[in-house]
N, C-alpha and C positions, 0 to 999 in steps of 0.2 A: 419546531422552524432553526431550534440552531442545529439539531443535527440534522437538517437539511444543506446547511451552509456548513455543518461540519464534514459531510461529505461530500459538499461542491470542493471546500481544499482540500480533501483525499483529489478528487480527483486532477486535477488538476495539478498536484503533485506529482500524480502518479503522469500524468499527460509530457510534465517538465523534467517529470526524472533524468541520474543521468546510470542506467540500467547497462551492464554486459552482461551481453545471451550467449550464455553454456551450451553445448549442441547432447544436451541430454533429452532426451523423449522426453513425450508422457505417461509413458508408463515404469517410469525410472523417479524412485520416491530420491533416489537419494536428496540433501539437499548442499545445495549451493552459498558461500556466502556471498552478499551482494553489497554492493559500498555506493551509497546515493547522499545526496546533498539537499533538505529542506530545513524552509524558514526554519530561524530557532523560532516563533513565536507562534508557529506552525506546531513545532513539537511541542509547544507550552499545552497552545490549547488542547491535543490529543490525551495531553495526559489532565489533565482537568476535568474532559468529559468523559474518558475510557477505562481512564482509573488502573490499568493495564499496562503493556511495557510497550511502548512507543514501534517498539520492531514487529509484534502483533497485531496490532490496529492495521500497518500498511501492509502486511499481509492479509489478511482478514480484506481489505479492501479491494487488492488490489487481482481476490480471489471471487467478491462479486459484482468486480467490471468487466473480467475475467468468462464469471454466469450469461453478465447482460450480453456478452459479446455473442455468446454465444461458442468459445472455446475450452469451453469446461465441462 
């Protein structure tokens, strides 16, 4: 249940995140730095739950969401 709640927090963060779009194509594997704002308590929850970096958790969450949406 805690994992479901955390994933709900991530879904909400992704929906409300201020992400800048890039002009890269899906075959381009270059990385681009993005700046997003998340609530401090979300960051604490991610650190306590995941154990890795917040950036890697967010990247993983976005990838999972893209798979569910059928764009990856």
